[in-house]
Biopython code that builds the backbone (N, CA, C, O; Angstrom):
import numpy as np
from Bio.PDB.StructureBuilder import StructureBuilder

atoms = [
    (1, "UNK", "N", (8.044, 19.929, -1.071)),
    (1, "UNK", "CA", (6.679, 19.690, -2.136)),
    (1, "UNK", "C", (7.101, 19.802, -3.332)),
    (1, "UNK", "O", (8.020, 20.612, -3.453)),
    (2, "UNK", "N", (6.714, 19.204, -4.406)),
    (2, "UNK", "CA", (6.991, 19.290, -5.935)),
    (2, "UNK", "C", (5.779, 19.411, -6.274)),
    (2, "UNK", "O", (4.775, 19.175, -5.602)),
    (3, "UNK", "N", (5.912, 19.974, -7.877)),
    (3, "UNK", "CA", (5.309, 20.132, -8.410)),
    (3, "UNK", "C", (4.083, 18.293, -8.718)),
    (3, "UNK", "O", (2.984, 18.845, -8.682)),
    (4, "UNK", "N", (3.932, 17.603, -8.822)),
    (4, "UNK", "CA", (3.556, 16.413, -8.626)),
    (4, "UNK", "C", (3.090, 16.350, -7.510)),
    (4, "UNK", "O", (1.878, 16.556, -7.581)),
    (5, "UNK", "N", (3.701, 16.014, -5.617)),
    (5, "UNK", "CA", (3.457, 16.256, -5.220)),
    (5, "UNK", "C", (1.717, 17.301, -4.584)),
    (5, "UNK", "O", (0.718, 17.075, -3.901)),
    (6, "UNK", "N", (2.282, 18.357, -5.328)),
    (6, "UNK", "CA", (1.076, 20.028, -5.329)),
    (6, "UNK", "C", (-0.086, 19.008, -6.066)),
    (6, "UNK", "O", (-1.119, 18.592, -5.540)),
    (7, "UNK", "N", (0.401, 18.743, -7.422)),
    (7, "UNK", "CA", (-0.953, 18.109, -7.976)),
    (7, "UNK", "C", (-1.939, 17.762, -7.776)),
    (7, "UNK", "O", (-3.048, 18.048, -8.230)),
    (8, "UNK", "N", (-1.359, 16.666, -6.589)),
    (8, "UNK", "CA", (-2.567, 15.325, -6.225)),
    (8, "UNK", "C", (-2.956, 15.658, -4.477)),
    (8, "UNK", "O", (-3.837, 15.032, -3.888)),
    (9, "UNK", "N", (-2.031, 16.866, -3.752)),
    (9, "UNK", "CA", (-2.821, 16.904, -3.576)),
    (9, "UNK", "C", (-4.274, 18.174, -3.883)),
    (9, "UNK", "O", (-5.294, 18.624, -3.361)),
    (10, "UNK", "N", (-3.634, 18.243, -4.795)),
    (10, "UNK", "CA", (-5.690, 19.617, -5.245)),
    (10, "UNK", "C", (-6.167, 17.641, -5.542)),
    (10, "UNK", "O", (-6.383, 16.965, -4.536)),
    (11, "UNK", "N", (-6.233, 17.185, -6.509)),
    (11, "UNK", "CA", (-6.983, 16.257, -6.424)),
    (11, "UNK", "C", (-7.469, 15.581, -5.141)),
    (11, "UNK", "O", (-8.642, 15.829, -4.862)),
    (12, "UNK", "N", (-7.042, 15.063, -4.601)),
    (12, "UNK", "CA", (-7.118, 15.272, -2.854)),
    (12, "UNK", "C", (-8.464, 16.134, -2.103)),
    (12, "UNK", "O", (-9.271, 15.743, -1.259)),
    (13, "UNK", "N", (-8.391, 16.809, -2.456)),
    (13, "UNK", "CA", (-8.746, 18.584, -1.506)),
    (13, "UNK", "C", (-9.531, 17.489, -2.615)),
    (13, "UNK", "O", (-9.519, 16.288, -2.345)),
    (14, "UNK", "N", (-10.210, 17.988, -3.877)),
    (14, "UNK", "CA", (-11.327, 18.546, -3.987)),
    (14, "UNK", "C", (-12.151, 17.217, -4.249)),
    (14, "UNK", "O", (-13.337, 17.351, -4.551)),
    (15, "UNK", "N", (-11.588, 15.890, -4.153)),
    (15, "UNK", "CA", (-12.282, 14.011, -3.958)),
    (15, "UNK", "C", (-12.583, 14.276, -2.973)),
    (15, "UNK", "O", (-13.541, 13.530, -2.769)),
    (16, "UNK", "N", (-12.326, 15.343, -1.424)),
    (16, "UNK", "CA", (-12.454, 15.128, -0.339)),
    (16, "UNK", "C", (-13.549, 15.791, -0.289)),
    (16, "UNK", "O", (-14.178, 15.240, 0.614)),
    (17, "UNK", "N", (-14.267, 16.761, -0.758)),
    (17, "UNK", "CA", (-15.531, 17.619, -0.745)),
    (17, "UNK", "C", (-16.287, 16.673, -0.377)),
    (17, "UNK", "O", (-15.950, 15.492, -0.448)),
    (18, "UNK", "N", (-17.302, 17.042, 0.023)),
    (18, "UNK", "CA", (-18.976, 16.603, 0.259)),
    (18, "UNK", "C", (-19.301, 15.865, -1.132)),
    (18, "UNK", "O", (-19.347, 14.692, -1.502)),
    (19, "UNK", "N", (-19.585, 17.625, -1.956)),
    (19, "UNK", "CA", (-20.264, 16.775, -3.579)),
    (19, "UNK", "C", (-19.662, 16.376, -3.679)),
    (19, "UNK", "O", (-20.130, 15.294, -4.033)),
    (20, "UNK", "N", (-17.988, 16.220, -3.662)),
    (20, "UNK", "CA", (-17.677, 14.701, -4.098)),
    (20, "UNK", "C", (-17.252, 14.078, -4.589)),
    (20, "UNK", "O", (-16.924, 13.709, -5.716)),
    (21, "UNK", "N", (-17.210, 13.681, -2.431)),
    (21, "UNK", "CA", (-17.404, 12.655, -1.814)),
    (21, "UNK", "C", (-18.715, 11.527, -2.115)),
    (21, "UNK", "O", (-18.613, 10.445, -2.693)),
    (22, "UNK", "N", (-19.840, 12.087, -1.588)),
    (22, "UNK", "CA", (-21.211, 11.275, -1.797)),
    (22, "UNK", "C", (-21.566, 11.150, -3.482)),
    (22, "UNK", "O", (-22.184, 10.166, -3.887)),
    (23, "UNK", "N", (-21.077, 12.336, -4.508)),
    (23, "UNK", "CA", (-21.411, 11.858, -5.721)),
    (23, "UNK", "C", (-22.539, 12.655, -6.095)),
    (23, "UNK", "O", (-23.114, 12.809, -7.172)),
    (24, "UNK", "N", (-22.751, 13.203, -4.759)),
    (24, "UNK", "CA", (-23.922, 14.302, -5.366)),
    (24, "UNK", "C", (-25.015, 13.564, -5.017)),
    (24, "UNK", "O", (-26.019, 13.518, -5.728)),
    (25, "UNK", "N", (-24.898, 12.937, -3.897)),
    (25, "UNK", "CA", (-25.905, 11.932, -3.497)),
    (25, "UNK", "C", (-26.413, 10.647, -4.417)),
    (25, "UNK", "O", (-27.632, 10.479, -4.382)),
    (26, "UNK", "N", (-25.492, 9.510, -5.416)),
    (26, "UNK", "CA", (-25.289, 8.761, -5.735)),
    (26, "UNK", "C", (-25.136, 7.356, -5.669)),
    (26, "UNK", "O", (-25.583, 6.352, -6.224)),
    (27, "UNK", "N", (-24.033, 7.784, -4.445)),
    (27, "UNK", "CA", (-23.677, 6.322, -3.637)),
    (27, "UNK", "C", (-23.934, 6.037, -2.519)),
    (27, "UNK", "O", (-24.456, 6.802, -1.709)),
    (28, "UNK", "N", (-23.834, 5.690, -2.457)),
    (28, "UNK", "CA", (-24.580, 5.404, 0.001)),
    (28, "UNK", "C", (-22.984, 5.468, 0.473)),
    (28, "UNK", "O", (-21.918, 5.247, -0.102)),
    (29, "UNK", "N", (-23.412, 5.933, 1.976)),
    (29, "UNK", "CA", (-22.886, 6.648, 2.803)),
    (29, "UNK", "C", (-21.108, 5.469, 2.757)),
    (29, "UNK", "O", (-19.946, 5.876, 2.730)),
    (30, "UNK", "N", (-21.627, 4.023, 2.767)),
    (30, "UNK", "CA", (-21.045, 2.989, 2.904)),
    (30, "UNK", "C", (-19.545, 3.524, 1.488)),
    (30, "UNK", "O", (-18.395, 3.815, 1.818)),
    (31, "UNK", "N", (-20.017, 3.504, 0.173)),
    (31, "UNK", "CA", (-19.655, 4.306, -0.886)),
    (31, "UNK", "C", (-18.537, 4.765, -0.818)),
    (31, "UNK", "O", (-17.406, 4.510, -1.230)),
    (32, "UNK", "N", (-19.665, 6.371, 0.496)),
    (32, "UNK", "CA", (-18.319, 7.413, 0.478)),
    (32, "UNK", "C", (-18.234, 7.368, 1.214)),
    (32, "UNK", "O", (-18.250, 8.502, 1.695)),
    (33, "UNK", "N", (-18.054, 6.311, 2.231)),
    (33, "UNK", "CA", (-17.057, 6.146, 3.816)),
    (33, "UNK", "C", (-15.616, 5.144, 3.196)),
    (33, "UNK", "O", (-14.530, 4.931, 3.735)),
    (34, "UNK", "N", (-16.080, 4.756, 2.072)),
    (34, "UNK", "CA", (-15.002, 3.878, 1.519)),
    (34, "UNK", "C", (-13.581, 4.201, 1.063)),
    (34, "UNK", "O", (-12.377, 3.984, 1.203)),
    (35, "UNK", "N", (-15.073, 5.236, 0.066)),
    (35, "UNK", "CA", (-14.022, 6.387, -1.038)),
    (35, "UNK", "C", (-12.833, 7.132, -0.710)),
    (35, "UNK", "O", (-11.702, 7.120, -1.194)),
    (36, "UNK", "N", (-13.588, 8.064, 0.628)),
    (36, "UNK", "CA", (-13.053, 8.911, 1.691)),
    (36, "UNK", "C", (-12.095, 7.714, 2.646)),
    (36, "UNK", "O", (-11.628, 8.269, 3.641)),
    (37, "UNK", "N", (-11.859, 6.786, 2.589)),
    (37, "UNK", "CA", (-10.371, 5.991, 2.971)),
    (37, "UNK", "C", (-9.287, 5.750, 2.037)),
    (37, "UNK", "O", (-8.143, 6.180, 2.187)),
    (38, "UNK", "N", (-9.702, 5.036, 1.055)),
    (38, "UNK", "CA", (-8.746, 5.167, 0.049)),
    (38, "UNK", "C", (-8.057, 6.319, -0.434)),
    (38, "UNK", "O", (-6.901, 6.394, -0.848)),
    (39, "UNK", "N", (-9.232, 7.519, -0.285)),
    (39, "UNK", "CA", (-8.143, 8.750, -0.574)),
    (39, "UNK", "C", (-7.556, 9.142, 0.693)),
    (39, "UNK", "O", (-6.344, 9.272, 0.518)),
    (40, "UNK", "N", (-7.940, 9.426, 2.089)),
    (40, "UNK", "CA", (-6.704, 9.575, 3.324)),
    (40, "UNK", "C", (-5.589, 8.895, 3.024)),
    (40, "UNK", "O", (-4.422, 9.288, 3.039)),
    (41, "UNK", "N", (-6.116, 7.645, 2.700)),
    (41, "UNK", "CA", (-4.314, 6.436, 2.158)),
    (41, "UNK", "C", (-3.430, 7.768, 1.480)),
    (41, "UNK", "O", (-2.510, 8.441, 1.946)),
    (42, "UNK", "N", (-3.945, 7.801, 0.542)),
    (42, "UNK", "CA", (-2.587, 8.254, -0.274)),
    (42, "UNK", "C", (-2.713, 9.860, 0.272)),
    (42, "UNK", "O", (-1.654, 10.445, 0.042)),
    (43, "UNK", "N", (-3.404, 10.458, 0.725)),
    (43, "UNK", "CA", (-2.840, 11.813, 1.473)),
    (43, "UNK", "C", (-1.621, 11.350, 2.722)),
    (43, "UNK", "O", (-0.409, 11.555, 2.790)),
    (44, "UNK", "N", (-2.311, 10.849, 3.364)),
    (44, "UNK", "CA", (-1.096, 9.838, 3.921)),
    (44, "UNK", "C", (0.541, 9.213, 3.554)),
    (44, "UNK", "O", (1.558, 9.369, 4.230)),
    (45, "UNK", "N", (0.412, 8.618, 2.512)),
    (45, "UNK", "CA", (1.048, 8.593, 1.443)),
    (45, "UNK", "C", (1.536, 9.330, 1.008)),
    (45, "UNK", "O", (2.708, 9.140, 0.684)),
    (46, "UNK", "N", (1.106, 10.185, 0.838)),
    (46, "UNK", "CA", (2.444, 11.611, -0.408)),
    (46, "UNK", "C", (2.639, 12.241, 0.972)),
    (46, "UNK", "O", (3.632, 12.957, 0.842)),
    (47, "UNK", "N", (2.173, 12.339, 2.285)),
    (47, "UNK", "CA", (2.275, 13.621, 2.739)),
    (47, "UNK", "C", (3.662, 12.489, 3.651)),
    (47, "UNK", "O", (4.455, 13.078, 4.386)),
    (48, "UNK", "N", (3.754, 11.312, 3.523)),
    (48, "UNK", "CA", (5.135, 10.473, 3.870)),
    (48, "UNK", "C", (6.621, 10.537, 2.989)),
    (48, "UNK", "O", (7.802, 10.412, 3.311)),
    (49, "UNK", "N", (5.835, 10.824, 1.597)),
    (49, "UNK", "CA", (7.079, 11.755, 0.843)),
    (49, "UNK", "C", (7.275, 12.495, 0.947)),
    (49, "UNK", "O", (8.392, 12.879, 1.293)),
    (50, "UNK", "N", (6.277, 13.216, 0.706)),
    (50, "UNK", "CA", (6.220, 14.533, 1.540)),
    (50, "UNK", "C", (7.544, 14.623, 2.368)),
    (50, "UNK", "O", (8.635, 14.952, 1.900)),
    (51, "UNK", "N", (7.307, 14.306, 3.578)),
    (51, "UNK", "CA", (8.287, 14.386, 4.693)),
    (51, "UNK", "C", (8.105, 14.952, 6.128)),
    (51, "UNK", "O", (8.896, 14.867, 7.067)),
    (52, "UNK", "N", (6.192, 15.889, 6.063)),
    (52, "UNK", "CA", (5.474, 16.238, 6.878)),
    (52, "UNK", "C", (4.225, 16.318, 6.807)),
    (52, "UNK", "O", (3.695, 16.285, 5.696)),
    (53, "UNK", "N", (3.411, 16.449, 8.039)),
    (53, "UNK", "CA", (1.805, 17.162, 7.251)),
    (53, "UNK", "C", (1.916, 17.931, 6.732)),
    (53, "UNK", "O", (2.713, 18.862, 6.851)),
    (54, "UNK", "N", (0.588, 17.602, 5.506)),
    (54, "UNK", "CA", (0.073, 18.435, 4.860)),
    (54, "UNK", "C", (-0.977, 19.566, 5.031)),
    (54, "UNK", "O", (-0.813, 20.279, 4.041)),
    (55, "UNK", "N", (-2.003, 20.103, 5.812)),
    (55, "UNK", "CA", (-3.094, 20.433, 5.500)),
    (55, "UNK", "C", (-3.618, 20.881, 4.401)),
    (55, "UNK", "O", (-2.980, 21.138, 3.380)),
    (56, "UNK", "N", (-5.252, 21.045, 4.604)),
    (56, "UNK", "CA", (-5.632, 22.101, 3.545)),
    (56, "UNK", "C", (-5.923, 23.207, 3.329)),
    (56, "UNK", "O", (-6.169, 23.796, 2.276)),
    (57, "UNK", "N", (-5.901, 23.492, 4.268)),
    (57, "UNK", "CA", (-5.667, 24.941, 4.413)),
    (57, "UNK", "C", (-4.592, 25.051, 2.700)),
    (57, "UNK", "O", (-4.828, 25.463, 1.564)),
    (58, "UNK", "N", (-3.505, 24.476, 3.340)),
    (58, "UNK", "CA", (-2.030, 25.399, 2.738)),
    (58, "UNK", "C", (-2.327, 25.152, 1.283)),
    (58, "UNK", "O", (-2.153, 25.967, 0.377)),
    (59, "UNK", "N", (-2.944, 23.541, 1.136)),
    (59, "UNK", "CA", (-3.016, 23.342, -0.364)),
    (59, "UNK", "C", (-4.368, 23.859, -1.060)),
    (59, "UNK", "O", (-4.598, 23.537, -2.226)),
    (60, "UNK", "N", (-5.500, 24.879, -0.139)),
    (60, "UNK", "CA", (-6.124, 25.584, -1.090)),
    (60, "UNK", "C", (-5.622, 27.278, -1.006)),
    (60, "UNK", "O", (-6.005, 28.099, -1.839)),
    (61, "UNK", "N", (-4.968, 27.524, -0.182)),
    (61, "UNK", "CA", (-3.697, 29.138, -0.530)),
    (61, "UNK", "C", (-3.002, 28.831, -1.532)),
    (61, "UNK", "O", (-2.452, 29.792, -2.070)),
    (62, "UNK", "N", (-2.766, 27.520, -2.126)),
    (62, "UNK", "CA", (-2.038, 28.041, -3.121)),
    (62, "UNK", "C", (-2.619, 27.511, -4.365)),
    (62, "UNK", "O", (-1.874, 27.065, -5.238)),
    (63, "UNK", "N", (-4.064, 27.529, -4.526)),
    (63, "UNK", "CA", (-4.464, 27.055, -5.365)),
    (63, "UNK", "C", (-4.510, 27.783, -6.904)),
    (63, "UNK", "O", (-4.521, 27.155, -7.963)),
    (64, "UNK", "N", (-4.525, 28.727, -6.814)),
    (64, "UNK", "CA", (-4.445, 30.109, -8.513)),
    (64, "UNK", "C", (-3.163, 29.429, -9.110)),
    (64, "UNK", "O", (-3.024, 29.065, -10.278)),
    (65, "UNK", "N", (-2.342, 29.337, -8.191)),
    (65, "UNK", "CA", (-1.157, 28.964, -8.741)),
    (65, "UNK", "C", (-1.272, 27.992, -10.013)),
    (65, "UNK", "O", (-0.441, 28.249, -10.884)),
    (66, "UNK", "N", (-2.300, 26.731, -10.340)),
    (66, "UNK", "CA", (-2.608, 26.199, -10.938)),
    (66, "UNK", "C", (-2.455, 26.166, -11.822)),
    (66, "UNK", "O", (-2.802, 27.291, -12.182)),
    (67, "UNK", "N", (-1.926, 25.317, -13.223)),
    (67, "UNK", "CA", (-2.029, 25.178, -14.319)),
    (67, "UNK", "C", (-2.485, 24.879, -14.982)),
    (67, "UNK", "O", (-1.740, 24.149, -15.637)),
    (68, "UNK", "N", (-4.254, 24.972, -15.768)),
    (68, "UNK", "CA", (-4.876, 24.121, -15.789)),
    (68, "UNK", "C", (-4.262, 24.234, -17.328)),
    (68, "UNK", "O", (-5.318, 23.858, -17.836)),
    (69, "UNK", "N", (-3.671, 24.382, -18.117)),
    (69, "UNK", "CA", (-3.706, 23.478, -19.544)),
    (69, "UNK", "C", (-2.144, 22.560, -19.466)),
    (69, "UNK", "O", (-1.057, 22.768, -20.003)),
    (70, "UNK", "N", (-2.538, 21.690, -18.716)),
    (70, "UNK", "CA", (-1.226, 20.946, -18.767)),
    (70, "UNK", "C", (-1.749, 19.889, -18.997)),
    (70, "UNK", "O", (-2.280, 19.192, -18.132)),
    (71, "UNK", "N", (-1.631, 19.425, -21.001)),
    (71, "UNK", "CA", (-2.112, 17.822, -20.735)),
    (71, "UNK", "C", (-2.353, 16.410, -20.075)),
    (71, "UNK", "O", (-2.931, 15.367, -20.382)),
    (72, "UNK", "N", (-1.604, 16.910, -18.989)),
    (72, "UNK", "CA", (-1.065, 15.313, -17.913)),
    (72, "UNK", "C", (-1.659, 15.764, -16.805)),
    (72, "UNK", "O", (-0.859, 15.783, -15.870)),
    (73, "UNK", "N", (-2.650, 16.107, -16.540)),
    (73, "UNK", "CA", (-3.884, 16.714, -15.391)),
    (73, "UNK", "C", (-3.436, 15.218, -14.291)),
    (73, "UNK", "O", (-3.889, 14.191, -14.796)),
    (74, "UNK", "N", (-2.800, 15.001, -13.184)),
    (74, "UNK", "CA", (-3.003, 14.505, -12.546)),
    (74, "UNK", "C", (-4.624, 13.575, -12.046)),
    (74, "UNK", "O", (-5.206, 14.196, -11.157)),
    (75, "UNK", "N", (-5.191, 12.566, -12.379)),
    (75, "UNK", "CA", (-5.605, 12.103, -11.054)),
    (75, "UNK", "C", (-6.016, 10.626, -10.432)),
    (75, "UNK", "O", (-5.647, 9.711, -11.169)),
    (76, "UNK", "N", (-6.433, 10.366, -9.704)),
    (76, "UNK", "CA", (-6.987, 9.371, -8.871)),
    (76, "UNK", "C", (-7.785, 8.476, -9.194)),
    (76, "UNK", "O", (-9.001, 8.668, -9.204)),
    (77, "UNK", "N", (-7.321, 7.536, -9.459)),
    (77, "UNK", "CA", (-8.109, 6.532, -10.874)),
    (77, "UNK", "C", (-9.393, 5.169, -9.592)),
    (77, "UNK", "O", (-8.924, 4.164, -9.058)),
    (78, "UNK", "N", (-10.202, 5.406, -9.514)),
    (78, "UNK", "CA", (-10.632, 4.634, -8.514)),
    (78, "UNK", "C", (-10.942, 3.215, -8.438)),
    (78, "UNK", "O", (-11.168, 2.590, -7.402)),
    (79, "UNK", "N", (-10.930, 2.607, -10.034)),
    (79, "UNK", "CA", (-11.211, 1.563, -10.511)),
    (79, "UNK", "C", (-10.262, 0.829, -9.662)),
    (79, "UNK", "O", (-10.411, 0.050, -8.720)),
    (80, "UNK", "N", (-9.250, 1.307, -10.269)),
    (80, "UNK", "CA", (-7.552, 1.000, -10.573)),
    (80, "UNK", "C", (-7.031, 0.884, -8.632)),
    (80, "UNK", "O", (-6.953, -0.191, -8.036)),
    (81, "UNK", "N", (-6.878, 1.627, -8.287)),
    (81, "UNK", "CA", (-7.007, 1.895, -6.933)),
    (81, "UNK", "C", (-5.257, 2.811, -7.080)),
    (81, "UNK", "O", (-4.251, 2.346, -6.544)),
    (82, "UNK", "N", (-5.251, 4.135, -7.908)),
    (82, "UNK", "CA", (-4.186, 4.207, -8.938)),
    (82, "UNK", "C", (-4.299, 5.977, -9.283)),
    (82, "UNK", "O", (-5.357, 6.566, -9.501)),
    (83, "UNK", "N", (-2.966, 6.583, -9.262)),
    (83, "UNK", "CA", (-2.494, 7.628, -10.018)),
    (83, "UNK", "C", (-3.109, 7.308, -11.404)),
    (83, "UNK", "O", (-3.792, 6.291, -11.517)),
    (84, "UNK", "N", (-2.900, 8.127, -12.468)),
    (84, "UNK", "CA", (-3.098, 8.504, -13.672)),
    (84, "UNK", "C", (-2.666, 9.932, -13.876)),
    (84, "UNK", "O", (-2.184, 10.861, -13.228)),
    (85, "UNK", "N", (-3.125, 9.617, -15.247)),
    (85, "UNK", "CA", (-2.598, 11.961, -15.967)),
    (85, "UNK", "C", (-3.938, 11.131, -17.002)),
    (85, "UNK", "O", (-4.400, 10.050, -17.369)),
    (86, "UNK", "N", (-4.027, 12.187, -17.057)),
    (86, "UNK", "CA", (-5.115, 12.300, -18.863)),
    (86, "UNK", "C", (-4.373, 11.847, -19.815)),
    (86, "UNK", "O", (-4.889, 11.258, -20.765)),
    (87, "UNK", "N", (-2.848, 12.070, -19.714)),
    (87, "UNK", "CA", (-2.844, 12.004, -21.219)),
    (87, "UNK", "C", (-2.289, 10.548, -21.192)),
    (87, "UNK", "O", (-1.654, 10.291, -22.215)),
    (88, "UNK", "N", (-2.366, 9.413, -20.192)),
    (88, "UNK", "CA", (-2.151, 7.861, -19.703)),
    (88, "UNK", "C", (-3.965, 7.265, -20.497)),
    (88, "UNK", "O", (-4.135, 6.119, -20.915)),
    (89, "UNK", "N", (-4.857, 8.153, -20.515)),
    (89, "UNK", "CA", (-6.338, 7.296, -20.337)),
    (89, "UNK", "C", (-6.858, 7.698, -21.574)),
    (89, "UNK", "O", (-8.060, 7.762, -21.834)),
    (90, "UNK", "N", (-5.694, 8.040, -22.529)),
    (90, "UNK", "CA", (-6.066, 8.614, -24.291)),
    (90, "UNK", "C", (-5.040, 7.476, -24.521)),
    (90, "UNK", "O", (-4.942, 7.236, -25.725)),
    (91, "UNK", "N", (-4.259, 6.715, -23.760)),
    (91, "UNK", "CA", (-3.212, 6.324, -24.946)),
    (91, "UNK", "C", (-3.476, 4.547, -25.355)),
    (91, "UNK", "O", (-2.799, 4.008, -26.230)),
]
sb = StructureBuilder()
sb.init_structure("model")
sb.init_model(0)
sb.init_chain("A")
sb.init_seg("    ")
for serial, (resi, resn, name, xyz) in enumerate(atoms, 1):
    if name == "N":
        sb.init_residue(resn, " ", resi, " ")
    sb.init_atom(name, np.array(xyz, "f"), 0.0, 1.0, " ", f" {name:<3s}", serial, name[0])
structure = sb.get_structure()
């Protein structure tokens, strides 16, 4: 698994947490379920790219290695249903 894969899995782990998935109760259960399906689809796509199953524990165990100073932080944009970086948003 390369750094980009790991960053994407970390985004997904965070977004799949209950408080993020339901946006602290700001969205309906239907919207949260739809959001979860999109996130899990991305997880499956990444697993295929990596060539194996990846567990949430595996991602959490390596969390401390994250470089929070990276200006090109990867995130998943739900509105356009694609991966983007923080840098992309400022262009």
